[in-house]
C-alpha positions in Angstrom: 165.3 164.3 79.4 163.6 161.1 77.1 160.2 159.2 78.4 162.2 156.5 78.9 164.8 158.1 81.5 161.9 160.0 83.1 160.3 156.4 83.5 162.7 154.7 85.2 162.4 157.9 87.6 159.2 158.0 88.3 159.4 154.4 89.0 161.9 155.0 91.6 159.6 158.0 92.7 156.7 155.8 93.3 157.9 152.4 94.8 159.8 154.9 97.4 156.5 156.6 98.4 154.8 153.1 98.6 157.7 152.1 101.4 156.4 155.6 103.2 152.8 154.6 102.9 153.5 150.5 104.3 155.4 152.0 106.9 152.3 154.6 107.9 150.0 152.2 107.5 152.2 149.8 109.6 151.9 152.4 112.6 148.1 152.7 112.4 147.6 149.7 112.9 145.8 148.5 116.2 146.9 145.1 116.5 148.2 142.4 114.9 144.3 140.6 114.7 143.0 139.2 111.1 140.6 142.1 111.4 143.2 144.5 111.4 145.6 143.4 108.9 142.9 142.1 106.0 140.5 144.8 106.7 141.8 147.2 108.4 139.7 146.8 111.2 137.0 147.8 109.3 137.3 151.3 109.4 136.5 152.6 105.9 135.0 155.2 105.3 133.2 156.5 101.9 136.6 158.4 99.8 138.4 155.7 100.4 136.1 152.5 100.1 135.1 153.9 97.2 138.3 154.5 95.4 139.7 150.6 96.8 136.4 149.7 95.3 137.3 151.3 92.1 140.8 150.1 91.8 139.5 146.8 92.9 137.5 146.9 89.6 139.6 148.7 87.1 143.2 147.0 87.7 146.0 145.7 85.0 143.6 143.8 83.2 141.4 146.8 82.3 143.8 149.2 81.6 145.8 146.7 79.4 143.4 143.9 78.9 140.6 146.1 77.8 142.4 148.3 75.0 144.2 145.3 73.6 140.7 143.4 73.5 139.1 146.7 71.6 142.2 146.7 69.2 141.2 143.2 67.6 137.1 143.3 68.2 136.2 146.8 66.6 133.7 149.1 68.0 131.4 145.9 69.0 134.0 146.0 72.3 131.7 149.2 72.9 129.9 146.5 75.4 132.6 146.1 77.9 131.0 149.2 79.1 127.7 146.9 79.7 130.1 144.1 81.3 130.9 146.4 84.1 127.5 147.9 84.3 126.8 144.8 85.6 128.3 144.2 87.8 127.2 147.1 89.5 123.8 146.1 89.4 124.5 142.7 90.8 126.0 144.1 93.8 123.0 145.1 94.6 121.8 141.7 95.2 124.3 141.0 97.4 125.2 143.9 99.4 121.7 144.5 101.2 122.1 140.9 102.7 125.5 140.1 103.1 126.4 143.6 104.3 124.4 143.0 108.1 125.6 139.9 108.6 129.3 140.5 108.1 128.8 142.7 110.6 126.7 140.6 113.2 129.0 137.5 113.1 132.4 139.5 112.3 132.9 137.8 108.8 136.7 138.0 107.6 136.5 135.8 104.3 134.2 134.7 102.2 134.3 131.3 103.5 132.9 133.0 107.0 129.7 133.6 104.9 129.5 129.6 103.9 130.0 128.5 107.3 127.5 130.5 109.2 125.2 130.0 106.2 125.3 126.2 105.9 126.3 125.3 109.8 130.1 124.2 108.9 131.8 124.3 112.9 129.2 124.8 114.5 127.8 128.5 113.7 124.7 127.0 113.2 124.1 124.3 115.5 121.4 122.1 114.2 122.0 123.1 111.0 123.1 121.2 108.1 126.7 120.4 109.5 128.7 117.8 108.4 131.2 116.7 105.2 128.5 118.1 103.1 128.7 121.7 104.4 132.7 121.2 105.5 133.2 119.8 101.5 131.5 122.9 100.5 133.5 125.4 102.2 136.5 124.1 101.0 135.5 123.6 97.1 134.6 127.6 97.4 137.7 128.6 98.9 139.8 126.4 96.4 137.3 128.0 93.4 138.3 131.5 94.8 141.9 130.5 95.4 142.3 129.7 92.2 140.9 132.7 90.3 143.1 134.6 92.6 145.9 132.9 91.3 145.0 134.0 87.8 144.2 137.3 88.9 147.4 137.7 90.3 149.2 136.0 87.4 147.6 138.8 85.2 149.0 141.9 87.7 152.3 140.3 87.1 152.2 140.2 83.4 150.8 143.5 83.3 153.9 145.0 85.3 156.2 143.2 83.3 154.7 144.8 80.4 154.3 148.3 81.4 158.1 148.6 83.2 159.6 147.5 79.6 157.4 149.0 77.4 157.5 152.9 79.2 161.7 152.6 80.4 162.1 151.6 76.7 163.4 148.4 78.1 165.9 150.0 80.6 164.0 147.8 83.0 163.3 145.2 81.1 160.5 142.6 81.3 161.6 140.2 83.8 163.1 142.8 85.6 159.7 144.5 85.8 158.3 141.1 87.1 160.5 139.7 89.2 161.7 142.8 91.2 158.4 144.7 91.6 156.9 141.6 93.1 159.2 141.6 95.6 158.6 145.4 96.5 154.4 143.9 96.7 155.5 141.1 98.9 157.4 143.6 101.2 154.6 146.3 101.0 152.0 144.0 101.5 153.4 142.3 104.4 153.9 145.7 106.3 151.1 147.9 105.1 148.0 145.2 105.0 145.0 146.6 103.8 145.3 150.0 105.1 148.5 150.3 103.1 146.5 148.8 99.8 143.8 151.7 100.3 145.2 154.4 100.8 147.7 154.1 97.9 144.3 153.5 96.0 142.6 156.2 96.7 146.0 158.3 95.3 146.4 155.9 91.9 142.2 155.9 91.6 142.7 159.7 91.2 146.2 159.7 89.0 144.2 157.0 86.8 141.1 159.4 86.0 143.1 162.5 85.3 145.3 160.7 82.9 142.9 158.4 81.0 141.3 161.7 80.3 144.5 163.3 78.9 145.2 160.5 76.3 141.8 160.0 75.0 141.3 164.0 74.6 145.1 163.6 72.8 143.9 160.7 70.6 140.5 162.5 69.8 142.1 166.0 68.9 144.5 164.1 66.8 142.2 162.0 65.2 138.8 165.1 65.1 136.7 162.8 67.4 135.1 159.9 67.6 133.5 160.6 64.0 137.0 161.0 62.9 138.1 158.0 64.8 135.7 156.0 63.3 136.6 156.9 59.9 139.9 155.9 60.0 139.0 152.8 61.4 136.8 152.1 58.6 139.8 153.3 56.2 141.9 150.3 57.8 140.1 147.7 58.6 135.9 147.6 57.6 135.4 145.0 59.4 136.1 146.6 62.9 133.2 148.6 62.2 130.6 146.4 61.1 127.5 145.5 62.7 127.9 142.4 65.1 126.1 139.2 64.1 124.1 137.0 65.6 126.8 134.9 67.5 128.7 137.7 68.4 125.9 139.1 70.1 125.3 136.1 71.8 128.6 135.9 72.8 128.6 139.6 74.5 125.6 139.0 76.2 127.5 135.9 77.6 130.1 137.8 78.3 127.8 140.0 80.6 126.1 137.5 82.2 129.8 135.8 83.2 131.2 138.9 84.7 128.4 140.6 86.4 127.8 137.6 87.9 131.4 136.0 88.8 133.3 140.1 89.4 130.7 140.4 92.4 132.3 137.1 94.2 135.5 138.8 94.0 137.1 137.2 97.5 138.6 141.1 97.6 135.3 142.8 96.7 133.5 140.9 99.1 136.3 141.6 102.0 135.8 145.6 101.0 132.2 144.9 102.2 133.0 143.5 105.3 136.0 146.6 105.8 133.5 149.2 105.4 133.1 151.4 108.2 129.1 151.2 108.0 126.4 150.7 106.0 126.3 154.4 104.8 129.8 154.6 103.7 129.1 151.5 101.9 125.6 152.8 100.0 127.4 156.0 98.9 130.0 154.3 97.5 128.6 151.8 95.3 126.4 154.9 94.1 129.6 156.1 93.0 130.8 153.1 91.6 127.1 153.5 88.8 129.2 155.8 87.1 132.5 154.5 86.7 132.1 152.1 83.8 131.3 155.7 81.7 134.5 157.1 82.4 136.9 154.1 82.4 135.6 151.3 80.6 134.3 153.3 77.8 137.8 155.5 77.8 139.9 152.8 77.4 137.5 151.4 75.1 138.1 154.5 72.8 141.3 154.1 73.4 141.9 151.2 72.0 139.6 151.1 68.7 142.0 154.9 68.3 145.0 152.3 68.2 143.7 150.3 65.1 144.7 153.1 62.7 148.2 153.9 64.8 149.7 150.3 65.6 148.5 148.6 62.0 149.9 145.3 62.0 150.1 144.5 65.6 150.4 140.8 66.2 147.5 139.4 68.3 149.9 138.2 70.8 151.2 141.6 72.0 147.9 143.5 71.9 148.7 144.1 75.7 151.3 146.5 74.7 148.6 148.6 73.1 148.3 150.9 76.1 151.9 151.4 76.4 152.7 152.1 72.9 149.9 154.6 73.0 151.8 156.2 75.8 155.1 156.5 73.9 153.5 157.7 70.6 152.0 160.7 72.8 154.9 161.8 74.4 156.8 161.9 71.3 154.2 164.0 69.2 153.5 166.3 72.6 156.6 168.3 73.4 157.1 167.9 77.5 153.1 168.4 78.3 153.0 165.5 76.4 155.7 163.7 77.7 154.6 164.8 81.3 150.8 163.3 80.7 152.5 160.0 79.5 154.5 159.6 82.6 151.5 160.4 84.7 149.5 157.9 83.4 152.3 155.6 83.2 152.2 156.1 86.9 148.9 155.5 87.3 148.6 152.1 85.4 151.8 151.0 87.6 149.7 152.1 90.5 146.8 150.4 89.7 148.2 146.9 88.9 150.6 147.0 92.2 147.6 147.8 94.4 145.8 145.2 92.8 148.4 142.7 93.1 148.3 143.6 96.8 144.8 142.9 97.3 145.0 139.6 95.7 147.9 138.6 98.0 146.1 140.1 100.8 143.0 137.8 100.0 145.0 135.1 99.2 146.6 134.9 102.3 143.2 134.9 104.7 141.4 132.6 102.2 144.2 130.0 102.3 145.0 130.2 105.8 141.5 130.8 107.0 139.2 129.0 104.7 141.4 126.4 102.5 143.4 125.0 104.8 141.9 125.6 108.4 143.4 124.8 111.7 142.6 126.0 115.1 145.7 129.2 114.3 143.4 132.1 115.6 144.3 135.5 115.9 147.8 137.2 115.2 148.8 133.3 114.3 146.0 133.5 111.4 147.0 136.6 110.2 151.2 135.5 110.3 150.1 132.3 108.7 148.3 133.9 105.9 151.4 135.9 104.9 153.8 133.0 104.5 150.9 130.9 102.6 150.5 135.1 100.5 154.4 134.9 99.9 154.6 131.1 98.7 152.2 131.8 96.4 153.4 134.6 94.9 156.5 133.2 94.4 155.3 130.0 93.0 153.0 132.5 90.0 156.6 134.4 89.2 157.5 131.7 86.9 154.5 131.3 85.0 154.2 135.3 84.8 157.4 135.2 82.8 155.5 133.1 79.7 154.8 135.9 77.7 152.0 134.4 75.1 149.6 134.2 77.1 146.9 137.9 77.0 145.6 139.3 79.8 142.0 138.9 78.1 142.1 135.3 78.3 143.3 135.4 81.5 139.9 137.3 83.0 137.7 134.7 81.2 139.5 131.7 82.3 139.6 133.0 85.7 135.4 134.4 85.8 134.5 130.8 84.6 136.4 129.2 88.1 134.3 132.2 89.8 130.7 132.2 88.4 130.3 128.3 90.2 130.4 129.8 93.5 127.3 132.3 92.5 124.7 129.8 93.9 126.2 129.6 97.3 126.4 133.4 97.3 123.1 135.0 96.0 121.1 131.7 96.1 122.0 130.8 99.0 120.9 135.1 100.0 118.0 135.1 99.0 116.7 131.2 99.3 116.0 129.7 102.6 115.8 126.4 101.1 119.4 125.5 100.2 120.9 122.9 101.2 124.5 122.4 101.3 124.7 118.7 99.7 122.8 119.7 96.6 124.9 122.9 96.4 128.4 121.0 96.7 127.1 118.4 94.2 126.0 121.8 91.6 129.3 123.5 92.1 131.3 120.4 91.3 129.0 119.3 88.5 129.0 123.2 86.6 133.0 123.4 87.2 133.7 119.9 85.7 131.5 121.0 82.7 133.4 124.6 82.1 136.6 123.3 82.7 136.3 120.1 81.0 135.0 121.7 77.6 137.4 124.4 78.5 140.9 121.9 78.4 139.2 120.1 75.4 139.6 123.4 73.3 136.0 124.6 73.6 136.0 127.7 75.4 132.1 128.7 73.8 129.0 126.6 72.2 126.8 128.8 70.0 128.6 132.0 71.4 127.9 131.1 75.0 130.9 130.8 77.0 130.9 127.3 78.9 131.4 128.9 82.0 127.8 130.7 81.9 126.3 126.8 80.9 128.6 125.2 83.7 126.5 127.7 85.7 123.3 126.5 84.4 123.8 122.6 85.3 125.4 124.1 88.5 122.0 125.5 89.2 119.8 122.9 87.9 121.5 120.2 90.5 121.4 123.0 93.5 117.7 123.6 93.1 116.6 120.0 92.2 118.5 118.7 94.9 117.3 121.3 97.9 113.7 120.6 96.2 113.6 116.8 97.2 113.5 116.4 101.0 116.9 115.2 102.7 117.8 112.0 103.5 117.6 112.8 107.3 116.4 115.4 109.6 117.1 118.9 109.8 116.4 122.2 108.7 117.5 123.7 105.6 120.3 125.8 107.1 117.9 129.3 106.7 120.4 132.6 106.7 119.9 134.6 110.4 
């Protein structure tokens, strides 16, 4: 049986398994409350919590976008491992303070923290209530929603690429996008966070074993890392050159961008809320500390090994690096290699789809509770979130059919939006004096700065992302404004 036919069979088997898991998750639910649907009733223990965090951090962007970027950039992209390590470091500044508050006040969405911290809706009577605090919660929700839509778009594109290439176009790109999106909608609506987390656990194991097998084959064929280096140097000498000062500044900027913005992922924050207890969360993050070395470094080496194997691949097609390597592996290694390629294929597709599920869950809760607040609570709030997520998914499908936008650029655009929310979380958690009005002004100023230069075609200045420079503007406005005495009386909105 050919790889293409096996790919189709594997897709069908996996999709049936998704429906089974979704039904099991539906039967395991306690009620139809937002806490149960969006947070699995806050029951995620260490193994499942770790694997769902892992799947959230390493998705279609990582498995397709990173190898493609390494293929283009060369050995300097080894710094990508530092991106993911920085995320783990910054999480330690967020989790210890946010988790206890989330438990005491039963947070469901990131906006619940904003409302608690700055006193919106009377959750802190006498604190900074009013239009500025309400607008801050809405603006944070809007930026997070836009970032999640970007993230969802990346997953839809990744699904189309994988389905098309690995099945020899028996499942065309368009069918992969539309058909799998429809299944995701059904799966997420029925299973909620439990189905996402349970699927993440299985696909995380598949992904780890599959990537290890693929890397072993590539290094074995090339004669180890030294052989890969020599082969790359022979066909593209600039790929092994020492980066210049501008490139180093760019990588430093990317570490700051991804390290700060990734911890503000709505789905990551909601997993902090969903943990069974502080011990499970602490152990999960301890395990996550090792994942950059066994995932990001591995996919980077895979992208580097592709340089001599896939010479002349156009830049716009770099998202296809991983699938093309899997095809070569299956063709040249016999039945065992074919089975291994299918295993990686299923693992990649599972990672993409479970991440898309997670995006939909967060989109539903954000839009229903933060972006479009109403009097709806309980079951009605959860039902409203499902409908809003479905509408947003349908809106993203036509954009996903545009194949010219690469996954790496989507990653950067998403992070440049999310990083503007950092002061409202990290700074607000650690500084009692931060006030709502200056924080809102800083967020608006930083976002306008970053988006304005991006629209003008200036994504970097001196190698630094305009989103990072926008954060500097954001922080300056928020801090300076909070240090000035308020116009009227009232406390600063301290964290309790």
